[in-house]
C-alpha atoms as one frame of an Amber mdcrd trajectory, in Angstrom:
protein
 -16.396 -20.497 -35.559 -12.925 -19.872 -35.482 -11.936 -18.675 -31.832  -8.732
 -16.526 -31.452  -6.392 -16.584 -28.712  -6.628 -13.478 -28.133  -7.897 -10.209
 -29.357  -7.871  -6.042 -28.837 -11.193  -4.734 -27.793 -10.746  -1.125 -27.624
 -14.188   0.148 -26.681 -15.153   3.397 -25.729 -11.933   5.998 -25.613  -9.470
   6.352 -23.321 -10.140   7.126 -19.580  -8.492   9.896 -17.911  -5.757   8.156
 -15.590  -4.202   8.830 -12.004  -1.127  10.593 -13.645  -0.523  12.027 -17.088
   1.314   9.854 -20.421   4.492  11.555 -19.438   4.545  10.010 -15.634   3.475
   6.858 -17.154   6.385   7.348 -20.118   9.392   8.511 -17.045   8.574   5.291
 -15.065   8.472   2.934 -18.144  12.464   5.172 -18.995  13.267   3.808 -15.409
  12.458   0.071 -15.794  13.709   0.671 -19.395  17.299   1.404 -18.198  17.089
  -1.142 -15.661  16.662  -3.376 -18.177  19.709  -2.434 -20.381  21.887  -2.710
 -17.251  20.754  -6.379 -16.570  20.732  -7.424 -20.594  17.301  -7.748 -20.241
  14.957  -7.387 -23.514  12.002  -8.004 -22.425   9.946  -7.854 -18.957   6.983
  -9.607 -18.112   5.474  -8.015 -14.909   2.474  -9.662 -12.879   1.600  -8.187
  -9.800  -0.802  -5.692  -9.586   1.265  -2.836  -7.883   3.722  -2.902 -10.765
   1.414  -3.112 -13.543  -0.540  -0.183 -11.720   2.594   1.762 -11.427   3.896
   1.417 -15.164   0.746   1.449 -16.658  -2.432   2.951 -14.689  -4.177  -0.392
 -14.932  -5.519  -1.843 -11.705  -6.493  -5.542 -12.176  -9.100  -7.911 -10.237
  -8.018 -11.317 -11.106 -10.896 -13.923  -9.922  -8.297 -16.717 -10.318  -7.120
 -15.422 -13.835  -3.495 -13.901 -14.388  -3.009 -10.499 -15.654   0.307  -9.169
 -17.264   1.894  -6.001 -18.525   4.659  -6.910 -21.131   7.723  -3.684 -21.424
   9.817  -4.465 -24.394  12.334  -1.628 -25.314   9.579  -0.559 -28.172   6.484
  -1.077 -26.654   3.884  -2.145 -22.671   0.854  -3.699 -23.912  -1.363  -4.904
 -20.878  -2.268  -8.549 -21.159  -6.268  -8.737 -19.805  -8.738 -11.598 -19.252
 -11.763 -11.136 -21.827 -14.709 -11.038 -18.923 -13.033  -7.281 -18.382 -13.799
  -6.402 -21.483 -12.796  -2.980 -22.873 -12.088  -1.772 -19.440  -9.000  -2.643
 -19.071  -8.157  -0.185 -22.048  -9.786   2.514 -21.505  -7.523   2.419 -18.032
  -4.198   1.314 -19.033  -1.134   3.951 -20.891  -0.134   2.009 -23.595  -1.759
  -0.712 -26.009  -3.867  -3.858 -24.505  -4.511  -7.365 -25.725  -7.439  -9.878
 -23.833  -6.673 -12.894 -24.363  -9.595 -15.391 -24.240 -10.482 -18.371 -21.946
 -11.093 -21.463 -24.788  -7.610 -22.621 -24.188  -5.575 -22.770 -20.916  -2.023
 -21.247 -21.910  -3.678 -18.381 -23.893  -2.598 -15.842 -21.456   1.485 -17.114
 -21.820   0.825 -17.411 -25.672  -0.470 -13.823 -26.483   2.904 -13.047 -23.982
   5.195 -15.266 -25.971   3.316 -12.825 -29.043   4.896  -9.892 -27.886   8.165
 -11.331 -26.299   8.964 -13.842 -28.979  10.819 -17.240 -27.611  13.881 -17.615
 -26.298  14.853 -14.161 -25.528  16.176 -12.841 -22.156  13.153 -12.268 -19.784
  12.856 -10.632 -16.758  10.035 -11.590 -14.222   8.942 -10.797 -10.693  10.519
 -14.095  -8.995   8.541 -12.282  -5.791   4.638 -12.834  -7.266   4.903 -15.963
 -10.163   3.112 -19.178  -8.521   5.347 -22.650  -9.005   2.960 -23.480 -11.763
   2.896 -20.172 -13.307   6.409 -19.895 -13.580   6.751 -23.724 -15.219   4.380
 -22.253 -17.964   6.518 -19.171 -18.472   9.174 -21.053 -19.404   7.102 -23.312
 -21.450   5.479 -21.379 -23.803   8.764 -18.668 -23.923  11.578 -20.916 -24.107
  13.314 -17.997 -22.505  17.052 -18.307 -22.675  17.764 -16.826 -19.679  15.219
 -15.263 -16.803  16.206 -12.690 -14.390  14.386 -11.038 -11.495  13.396  -7.884
 -12.101  11.481  -7.358  -8.960  14.679  -5.877  -6.562  14.970  -2.976  -9.300
  11.558  -2.460 -10.189  11.164  -1.740  -5.862  14.299   0.443  -5.365  11.851
   2.591  -8.262   8.665   2.298  -6.444  10.465   3.314  -3.382  11.545   7.154
  -4.868   8.156   9.174  -5.098   7.480  11.518  -8.272   6.067  14.940  -7.167
   3.003  13.867  -8.918   2.779  10.996  -6.752   3.007  12.584  -3.729   0.438
  15.155  -4.264  -1.953  11.955  -4.740  -0.688  10.706  -1.764  -1.068  14.079
   0.138  -4.167  14.038  -0.911  -5.429  10.663   0.433  -3.764  11.243   3.924
  -6.000  14.264   3.456  -9.311  12.154   2.661  -7.404   9.680   5.783  -8.010
  12.115   8.237 -11.744  13.016   6.966 -12.587   9.161   7.758 -10.627   9.465
  10.945 -12.632  13.078  12.249 -16.005  11.069  10.878 -15.007   7.660  12.915
 -14.194  10.102  16.303 -18.015  11.860  15.868 -19.369   8.592  15.803 -17.813
   6.868  18.951 -19.802   6.388  22.089 -20.482   3.515  24.376 -22.878   1.174
  23.263 -22.291   1.764  19.542 -20.554  -1.632  18.028 -17.302  -1.565  15.668
 -19.191  -2.123  12.483 -21.747   0.953  12.789 -18.629   2.780  13.839 -16.181
   1.764  10.911 -18.710   1.962   8.512 -19.290   5.839   9.255 -15.481   5.956
   8.675 -15.499   4.410   5.606 -18.693   5.960   3.893 -17.154   9.753   4.635
 -13.861   8.260   2.734 -15.471   7.134  -0.285 -17.522   9.883  -0.839 -14.457
  12.692  -0.032 -12.786  10.250  -2.188 -15.264  10.831  -4.907 -15.588  14.798
  -4.329 -11.644  15.008  -5.083 -10.904  12.559  -7.715 -14.631  12.884 -10.002
 -12.638  10.762 -12.807 -11.779   7.525 -11.185 -12.312   4.015  -9.994 -13.628
   3.683  -6.578 -12.939   0.468  -5.091 -11.185  -1.042  -1.510 -11.493   2.018
   1.150 -11.600   0.375   3.948 -11.423   0.596   7.880 -10.760  -1.180  10.383
 -11.857   0.144  13.951 -11.171  -2.307  16.976 -12.256  -2.025  21.045 -10.639
  -3.446  24.094  -8.736  -6.185  23.489  -9.690  -6.131  19.485  -6.676  -3.640
  19.499  -3.940  -6.310  20.595  -2.879  -6.700  16.548  -2.321  -3.849  14.177
  -4.536  -5.925  11.172  -7.659  -7.198  13.492 -10.784  -7.155  11.762 -14.193
  -5.068  12.562 -16.302  -7.160  15.125 -20.180  -6.712  16.392 -18.264  -5.989
  20.039 -20.328  -2.889  21.281 -18.087   0.128  22.958 -17.596   0.321  26.410
 -17.067   3.120  29.282 -13.075   3.027  29.350 -12.488   1.330  26.309  -9.164
   1.560  24.482  -9.797   2.043  20.748  -7.792   1.387  18.160  -8.690   4.494
  14.835  -7.380   2.992  11.442  -8.676   4.038   8.296  -7.409   3.724   4.653
  -8.507   5.434   1.802  -7.179   3.475  -1.502  -7.084   6.063  -4.496  -6.064
   3.963  -8.199  -4.389   1.432  -6.106  -2.519   3.785  -3.902  -2.704   3.416
  -0.187  -2.597   5.717   2.972  -3.511   6.042   6.300  -4.268   7.195   9.543
  -4.396   5.666  12.463  -5.032   6.303  15.870  -5.542   5.608  20.067  -8.564
   6.630  21.462 -10.673   5.616  24.607 -14.381   5.779  25.441 -14.573   8.680
  27.768 -12.390   7.974  30.777  -8.392   6.660  30.335  -7.232   5.051  33.608
  -3.905   6.025  35.279  -2.281   2.749  33.977  -3.428   2.861  30.612  -3.044
   6.746  30.032   0.948   6.456  30.992   2.020   3.281  28.519  -0.085   5.701
  25.708   1.789   9.235  26.604   5.357   6.861  26.534   3.831   5.618  22.943
   3.515   9.449  21.773   6.516  10.246  23.062   8.572   7.023  21.000   6.183
   8.611  18.398   7.326  12.112  18.094  11.117  11.101  18.893  10.243   8.507
  15.488   9.377  11.405  13.130  12.721  13.310  14.542  14.917  10.790  13.399
  13.639  10.925  10.181  15.804  12.187   7.435  18.243  11.997   4.740  21.008
  10.155   5.045  20.234   7.765   8.282  19.107   4.177   7.794  15.838   2.379
   8.685  18.054   0.571  11.130  19.659   3.080  12.355  16.154   4.663  13.306
  14.757   1.565  14.395  17.449   0.868  16.937  17.397   4.310  18.572  13.372
   3.783  19.084  14.584   0.124  20.908  16.803   2.112  23.122  14.017   4.802
  23.590  11.321   1.999  24.849  13.872   0.016  26.601  14.904   2.612  28.634
  11.460   2.555  29.859  11.314  -1.071  29.685   8.494  -1.005  27.558  10.631
  -2.429  24.392   9.377  -6.409  25.395   5.359  -5.045  24.391   6.453  -3.838
  20.536   5.040  -6.040  18.130   6.231  -5.159  14.160   8.322  -2.502  12.619
   8.050   1.365  13.715   7.459   1.789   9.858   6.661   1.165   6.019   6.716
   2.960   2.734   3.782   4.621   0.536   2.544   4.046  -2.660   0.981   1.536
  -5.034   0.302  -1.150  -1.884  -2.917  -2.004  -0.030  -3.709  -5.150   1.812
  -4.414  -6.831  -1.032  -1.001  -6.591  -3.140   2.024  -4.640  -3.000   5.106
  -3.646  -0.734   8.247  -1.289  -0.695  10.072  -4.448   1.678  12.878  -2.033
   0.745  11.841   0.741   2.769  10.896  -0.321   6.405  12.070   0.450  10.227
  13.502  -2.761  11.186  16.493  -3.527  12.510  17.432  -6.216   9.307  16.458
  -2.944   6.398  19.767  -0.983   5.280  17.664   1.075   2.965  19.173   4.686
   3.626  16.150   7.527   3.771  16.479   9.762   0.495  14.221  13.167  -0.323
  10.841  11.882  -2.355  10.191   8.683  -0.359   7.392   8.647   1.840   7.463
   6.427   4.687   4.894   6.307   8.276   6.209   6.456  12.255   3.974   3.974
  14.089   5.526   2.352  17.100   2.764   0.306  17.954   2.980  -1.291  22.531
   0.483  -4.570  23.490   0.100  -5.122  27.190  -1.547  -8.478  27.125  -5.628
  -9.033  28.432  -5.624  -8.496  32.241  -2.460  -6.621  32.800  -2.465  -2.485
  34.028  -3.056  -0.959  30.860  -3.979  -4.037  28.920  -4.362  -3.356  24.658
  -2.320  -2.253  21.797  -1.307   0.954  21.635  -0.395   3.007  17.953  -0.439
   6.313  16.425   0.145   6.490  12.531   1.343   9.720  10.733   3.022   9.578
   7.033   5.990  11.781   6.661   7.718  12.600   3.011  11.733  13.158   3.413
  12.616  16.218   2.109  16.139  17.603   1.796  16.757  18.585   5.142  14.400
  16.582   7.068  11.047  16.019   7.028   6.955  16.743   6.566   4.382  15.482
   7.931   1.209  15.293   5.656  -0.766  13.921   8.438  -3.213  16.089  10.181
  -5.404  14.218  12.630  -4.229  14.606  16.014  -2.946  12.174  18.734  -2.811
  11.741  22.256  -4.874  11.925  25.184  -6.397  15.811  24.733  -8.080  15.118
  21.526  -8.886  11.330  21.781 -10.794  10.554  25.071 -14.271  10.913  23.115
 -17.683   9.791  23.350
């Protein structure tokens, strides 16, 4: 039996994607404009975020390479045989399946689309050294250009359709927040509270998006000392009266991430903790007021730094004050050019979506020990911002149980 390097397995019918065909065509037109500007003849995208952004297909790697090849005339996703027809059903454009029979079949399939000796665009921040060498061997490019910065700049400016999906995600995050609030009580385990929030969000996503695939929605619910880091995993620690809590809900809708993060306390909050909490809430509100067109990320950061420094709290800050939203998760994706940090000079523009999330961490054993964080999602508008997070923040609502 002759076993091919690749084949087309267009099984069934195209499924509804997160966005319309016109939306994907507009995104591809933007990429092709960047290609023209750089003199690139074909682009080979390999990251989950870019393949999903330009085609709608969100792959599951399990150690295998995946790709989207874009030329002036075509866009083709390249997927592994283990996925059968699902990548074709869930992508905009063509799909080719590469086989496992030969070690380099993925790159040989890419070369069959791009040709060899061409000017190739690729994602330098995603390819491993090994796969970069495989790409060069298979494509023998005349020139290589890192296209990742151009794709990131395109992704930072959201279309109305993207903003609508992100707005829905923020609403789902609120649903998870309320489910968590209802589950909090002394004696409950972090894992049990997290499950309540995650289950509520997954059911809400399936209600709002009945044609979607459901994957990767999660909750980080932390208590006591476990609140000191923003990304600390859930444990089986039991909640105690007076514990500081960190509520973090993360619905994932077709690769699009949204979030709700809130400080909470079980039943009561002591005076030292209340003072830190109120200061962080004030910084959160001040930060939201700063988010408007024409202001740079570094300028916003400097002003919040000054706010904390005036209150002798800046030394407790742990990371940047916010980040972009879109095709990203804790597994993939990052629009590093749109983060509220000292070293980011990007100027805010209408259509950008960014969080405000100041966090202070007080070490264990000190008055007010724990991690304090509030997080809202803001859409930058023509004259300011729109807050699309609805769940309340602050002591009046979040001393619970």
